[in-house]
C-alpha positions in Angstrom: 132.5 89.6 81.4 132.0 91.1 78.0 130.1 94.5 77.4 126.7 94.4 77.7 126.2 96.6 75.0 123.5 94.3 73.2 121.4 93.8 76.8 121.4 97.5 76.6 120.0 97.9 73.4 117.2 95.4 73.7 116.3 97.1 77.0 116.0 100.3 74.8 114.1 98.6 72.3 111.7 96.9 74.6 111.0 100.2 76.3 109.6 101.7 73.2 107.8 98.6 72.3 105.9 98.9 75.4 105.4 102.7 75.5 103.8 102.1 71.7 101.6 99.4 73.2 98.5 101.3 74.6 98.0 103.2 71.3 98.3 99.8 69.5 101.4 100.7 67.5 103.3 97.8 68.3 102.1 94.0 67.8 102.5 91.4 70.4 102.1 88.2 68.9 103.2 84.9 69.6 105.8 84.8 66.6 107.1 88.5 67.6 107.2 87.3 71.0 108.9 84.2 70.6 111.6 86.1 68.4 112.3 88.7 71.6 112.2 86.1 74.0 115.4 83.6 71.8 117.2 87.2 71.1 117.3 87.6 74.8 117.8 84.4 76.0 120.9 83.7 73.7 121.9 87.3 75.2 121.1 86.1 78.9 122.9 82.9 77.9 126.2 84.8 77.1 126.3 87.5 80.0 124.5 85.6 82.8 127.0 83.1 84.2 124.7 81.6 86.6 122.3 81.2 84.2 124.7 79.6 81.8 126.3 77.2 84.2 122.5 76.4 85.1 121.2 75.8 81.3 124.9 73.8 80.5 123.8 71.2 83.4 120.9 70.1 81.4 121.5 67.7 78.7 118.7 68.6 76.4 120.3 72.2 76.3 123.9 71.0 75.6 122.5 68.7 72.6 120.6 71.1 70.7 119.8 75.0 70.3 116.8 76.0 71.7 114.5 77.3 68.6 111.1 77.4 70.7 110.8 80.7 73.3 108.6 77.9 75.2 111.4 75.6 75.8 113.9 78.3 77.4 115.1 76.9 80.6 113.7 78.2 83.4 115.2 79.4 86.8 113.7 78.4 89.9 113.0 81.1 91.8 114.9 79.9 95.0 117.9 80.2 92.7 118.2 83.8 93.3 118.8 83.4 97.0 122.0 81.1 96.3 123.2 82.8 93.3 124.1 86.2 91.8 121.3 85.5 89.0 122.3 88.7 87.1 123.8 90.1 83.9 125.1 93.2 85.7 128.8 93.9 86.7 129.3 94.6 90.6 129.9 98.4 89.9 126.5 98.6 88.1 124.3 97.5 90.7 122.9 100.7 92.3 119.7 98.6 93.7 119.0 95.1 95.1 115.5 94.0 95.5 114.8 91.1 98.2 112.2 88.7 98.8 109.8 89.4 101.6 109.1 87.2 104.8 110.3 87.7 108.4 111.6 84.2 108.6 113.8 83.9 105.5 117.6 83.6 106.4 118.5 83.8 102.7 116.3 86.2 100.9 116.5 86.3 97.4 118.4 89.1 95.8 117.5 90.8 92.0 120.0 93.2 91.2 119.4 96.2 89.3 121.0 98.9 87.5 119.6 102.4 86.1 118.8 101.1 83.0 117.1 97.7 84.2 114.9 100.0 86.6 113.9 102.2 83.5 112.5 98.9 82.0 110.7 98.0 85.5 109.4 101.6 85.7 108.1 101.2 81.9 106.7 97.8 82.2 104.6 98.5 85.4 103.2 102.0 84.6 102.4 101.1 81.0 100.1 97.8 82.1 98.8 99.9 85.5 97.6 102.4 83.2 96.0 100.1 80.6 94.5 98.1 83.1 93.0 101.1 85.3 92.9 104.2 83.4 93.5 106.7 85.9 92.8 109.9 84.0 93.8 112.5 86.7 96.3 112.5 89.9 94.4 111.1 92.9 95.2 110.3 96.7 97.3 107.1 96.7 97.2 105.5 100.1 99.8 102.8 100.7 99.7 100.8 103.7 103.2 100.1 103.7 106.3 102.0 104.9 108.1 104.6 102.7 110.8 103.8 100.4 113.3 105.1 102.6 112.5 102.5 105.5 112.2 99.5 103.2 114.7 100.1 100.1 115.1 96.7 99.3 111.2 95.9 99.0 110.4 95.6 95.0 106.6 96.0 96.5 107.3 99.7 98.0 109.3 100.6 94.8 106.5 99.6 92.8 104.0 101.6 95.5 106.2 104.2 95.2 106.8 104.7 91.3 103.0 104.4 91.2 102.5 107.2 93.8 105.3 109.3 91.8 102.9 108.9 88.4 99.4 109.1 89.5 99.6 110.3 92.8 98.2 113.6 94.1 99.7 115.7 96.9 97.9 114.0 99.2 99.2 110.5 98.7 100.8 109.1 101.9 102.9 106.1 103.0 101.0 104.6 106.5 103.7 102.1 107.6 106.4 102.4 109.8 109.5 99.7 110.9 108.7 97.7 114.3 111.1 96.5 116.7 111.6 93.5 115.0 112.2 94.9 111.6 108.4 94.3 110.3 106.3 96.3 109.3 103.1 97.7 110.9 100.6 100.2 110.3 100.1 103.9 112.1 96.6 102.8 112.8 95.6 106.2 113.8 96.9 107.8 110.9 95.4 105.5 108.6 91.7 105.9 110.6 92.1 110.1 110.0 93.3 109.8 106.1 90.2 107.5 105.5 87.8 109.8 107.3 89.7 112.6 105.5 88.9 111.1 102.0 84.9 110.5 102.9 84.7 114.2 103.9 86.6 115.5 100.8 84.3 113.0 98.7 87.4 112.3 96.5 87.9 108.4 95.3 91.3 107.1 96.2 93.7 104.5 95.4 94.9 101.9 98.2 97.6 100.1 98.0 98.6 97.1 100.7 99.6 93.6 101.3 96.8 91.0 102.6 98.4 91.1 105.9 98.4 94.8 106.0 94.5 95.1 105.4 94.1 92.3 108.0 95.7 94.4 110.7 93.6 97.5 109.5 90.2 95.6 109.3 91.1 94.1 112.8 91.6 97.5 114.5 88.6 99.0 112.6 86.5 96.0 113.9 87.6 96.2 117.2 86.7 99.8 117.5 83.6 99.4 115.9 84.9 101.9 112.8 83.0 101.8 109.2 83.7 104.1 106.3 81.7 104.9 103.1 84.8 105.7 101.2 83.6 107.7 98.0 82.3 106.2 94.6 85.2 104.9 92.3 87.7 104.1 95.0 90.1 101.3 94.1 91.7 98.8 96.9 94.4 96.9 95.3 95.5 93.7 97.5 98.7 92.3 96.9 98.4 88.7 98.4 100.8 87.2 101.3 100.8 86.8 104.8 103.8 85.3 105.6 103.0 84.9 109.3 102.6 88.6 109.6 99.1 88.5 110.4 96.3 85.9 111.0 95.5 84.5 107.4 91.9 85.3 106.1 90.5 83.7 103.2 90.6 85.8 100.0 87.0 86.0 99.5 86.5 86.9 103.5 89.0 89.3 103.5 87.3 91.2 100.6 84.1 91.1 102.2 85.5 92.6 105.2 87.0 95.5 103.2 83.5 95.9 101.2 81.7 96.2 104.9 84.1 98.4 106.9 85.8 100.1 103.9 82.5 100.9 101.6 84.4 99.7 98.7 82.6 97.8 96.0 84.1 94.4 95.8 84.2 94.7 92.0 86.7 97.5 92.9 89.0 95.4 94.9 91.7 94.0 92.9 94.3 91.4 93.3 97.9 91.7 92.1 100.6 89.0 91.6 104.2 89.7 91.7 107.4 88.5 92.8 110.6 90.5 93.9 112.2 88.0 90.8 109.9 89.6 88.3 110.0 92.9 86.5 106.2 92.9 85.4 102.9 92.0 87.5 99.9 90.7 86.9 96.2 91.6 88.0 93.2 89.8 88.4 89.9 90.9 86.3 86.4 90.4 87.4 83.0 92.0 85.8 83.2 95.9 85.9 85.9 96.0 88.0 87.0 99.8 87.6 84.4 102.7 88.2 85.1 106.0 87.2 85.6 108.4 89.9 82.9 110.5 88.3 80.5 107.5 88.4 77.9 107.5 91.3 77.4 103.8 92.7 75.4 102.9 95.7 76.8 101.6 98.9 73.9 100.4 100.5 74.4 96.9 102.5 72.3 95.5 99.9 73.9 96.6 96.7 76.9 95.6 98.6 75.6 92.1 99.2 74.7 91.8 95.7 78.3 92.6 94.4 79.7 89.9 96.9 77.7 87.4 95.2 79.0 88.7 91.7 82.4 88.4 92.8 82.5 85.3 94.5 80.7 83.7 91.6 83.2 85.0 89.4 86.2 83.4 88.6 89.2 85.9 89.2 91.9 85.3 86.5 95.2 86.9 86.4 96.6 88.6 83.2 100.2 89.7 82.9 101.0 92.2 80.0 101.5 91.3 76.8 105.5 91.3 77.0 104.9 88.5 79.4 104.0 85.0 78.6 102.8 82.3 81.3 102.7 78.9 81.7 101.0 76.3 83.8 103.3 73.4 83.8 103.0 69.8 85.6 104.9 69.1 88.4 105.4 65.6 87.3 106.2 66.0 83.6 107.3 69.7 83.3 104.8 69.9 80.6 102.2 72.8 80.0 99.0 71.8 81.0 95.4 72.0 79.4 93.0 74.7 80.1 91.3 73.9 83.4 94.1 72.0 84.9 96.0 72.9 87.6 100.0 72.9 87.9 103.3 75.0 88.6 102.9 78.9 87.2 105.7 79.5 85.0 106.5 83.2 83.9 108.5 84.3 80.5 109.3 88.4 81.6 110.9 90.2 78.8 111.3 92.9 81.3 113.9 91.1 83.2 116.5 92.1 80.7 119.4 92.3 82.5 118.6 89.0 85.2 116.9 86.3 83.5 113.8 86.0 81.8 112.2 82.5 82.7 111.3 82.1 86.1 109.6 78.8 87.5 107.9 80.1 90.4 107.0 77.5 93.7 102.9 78.7 93.1 100.0 76.6 92.1 97.7 78.4 89.3 94.8 76.6 87.2 95.3 77.5 83.5 92.5 80.1 82.4 93.5 80.6 78.4 96.2 82.9 78.5 95.8 83.8 82.2 95.8 81.9 85.3 93.5 81.5 88.7 95.8 81.2 91.4 95.6 78.4 94.0 98.1 79.1 96.5 101.6 78.1 97.6 103.1 74.5 96.2 104.5 72.2 99.0 108.2 71.5 99.1 107.6 68.2 97.8 105.8 69.5 95.0 108.4 72.0 93.9 111.3 69.2 94.7 109.4 66.9 92.2 109.0 69.7 89.2 111.3 68.0 86.4 111.9 71.7 85.3 113.6 72.9 88.3 117.1 73.6 87.3 119.4 72.5 90.4 
């Protein structure tokens, strides 16, 4: 494999653009994004052998040069299970993220180097800062094991990166590994940590998967425990059950978080991410962020009003401007019109050293430049997608 100097240069340039984004010193117009995407595609085509072979298997790629970034071939996320979808030499692969799920025999593998993790963290922290505008270090409560216990989890790596950047000394991870290798919460420690935050009257940031919230809520309900966490507390929920708990409809889950933890439903935010990506999307609802200095009511009536507000609003996910999303028809592979449902495809420039264009197996409704998440596509829908490179 030839030197990846061009990819290293691209990664450094991209980090500079991302760092400048919050201050408005850079432009992410469709034209500028397209130019960067085409440049990255050419580099990945050259240095990612598995991606190049998949591209060459498509007649339309063989017969003409790609000139429109929207036509860059997308790799199915499942390809990360079977192929080494990377531009990195084996000696440079300092970390690998695996897809989650207790029943998967072949998890996806997304290889990283020191350089690719710099891009990953720049993307993560810049977009998170822009979304939530945390002005000072705050306690961060993570409902997962720490990184040393889950070294291959991109989600835990994300949480640890947020803790290092925004967390106070009172931040902590409340998960551990059970006898079957799954995640479980240290319930008594979780209750103690939340009670301490109530007493100290300081807003906090809670990070967890949907199933970790379900486990915590079941514990609280079973013992008739409720909290009134300080105003401004944020709960970020990353979705996904994967057989690790009973599945709870999102609106019901958020209502239970509101009732048992005293968090306004407008301060419950959903995150969409994958081990195969380097950028994350967050949904937006009216007035989703409250400053820790702002006082808000926590009476049952006000919580009910917030619930009605949230349920009436469409939760639309948005990626950062260095990422683009298409919602495509499973039958034709073409982008659907606004309001229609299709498969979510992501073009993530922060995936510098793997592959930028990822075809997910998730269904979404196109909402402008964002999407409303519907759920997992069936196997038949995924196999029928003409854009799958197989």
